[in-house]
N, C-alpha and C positions, 0 to 999 in steps of 0.2 A: 120642845115638842117641833116648831117650825125650824130649828136649826138643824134636826135630824133628817128631816124629810129633804132640806137644801143639800145635806151631805151626800145623802143618796142618791139624789138628781144629779147632783154633781160627778159622783161617783158612776153612774150609769152612762152619764153622756161622755165621760171620759174614755171608758171601756170600749163603747161602740166608736169611737174616733181610731183608737188603737187599733181595734180589729179591723178596721176599715183599711188602715195604713198597712197593716200587715197583708191582707187581701191584695193590694195593689202591688206589693214587693213581688209577689211572685211573677215571675218570667217565663215565658215559654221557651225553650230552647230546643231547636230543630236539630234533627239528626238522621240518619238513614232509617231509623225505625219509625220515626213518627212524622216524616214529613214525605207527602205525596210526590213523585216525581223527583226525589232527591238525587238519583243517580241521573238523570238527565238534566240536570241544573249544572251550572259553573259555582265554582265556589263564591263569586261575587254575586250571582243571584240567590245562593242560600243565605247569604248574609243580608242582601236587600227584603228578601222574603220575611226573614226574621226580624226585621227592624219594622217593616211593614204590619207583620201582625202585631206588635208589642204596641204599636200606634192606636190600634183600635180603642174605642170607647164604647161603640154601640154594636151591637149584635149583628143588626142588619146588614150594617156596613162589612163588617167582617166575614160572614157570610157569603154576600157578594163578591169580596174579593177571592175567597177559597173556591166557590165554583167556577169563577173565571181561570183562575191557577189550573184547577183540575183540567179544564178543558183544554189550555194550553199544554199541559203535559201529557194528554192523551194524544193530541194531536202529534206533538214530538216523538211520542213513543210509536206511533202508526209508520211517522215518516221513517223512522230508525230501524222499525220492524222487531221490537222490544216490547215484552209487557211490561206494564206499570202494577205493582204490588197492592192489593187492594188496602184501601186506608182503614186502620181499626178505629181511630179516634179523629174527630174533627175539633182542631184546636179551639174554633170560636166556641163550641159547647162547653168544651172545659174551662176555658176564661169566664163564660157564662157563670158557669157551675161553682166557681171560686169567687165570685163576685165583681168579677174586672171590667165586663162589659154589660151595659144596661140592656 
């Protein structure tokens, strides 16, 4: 009986570890449909933005960055006299829902 309980406990621990690893493997990939201000950013800025978003482990830090990014894109849009499309999804919320952010 003790052996069965040990086996079950080890199996459960391993499955939790594997599911956590799969959650962390998901990578957010920015594009013109899911990146606020995409059309106002240079290719280098887009790459930097994606790298930055992937680096977060805490929701609060991600949200702070996204809020600042949105302000910058709104300022650029105003300067250029263009409209910035409405953001459909917040990448920080998506990453939190997938277990990537705490």
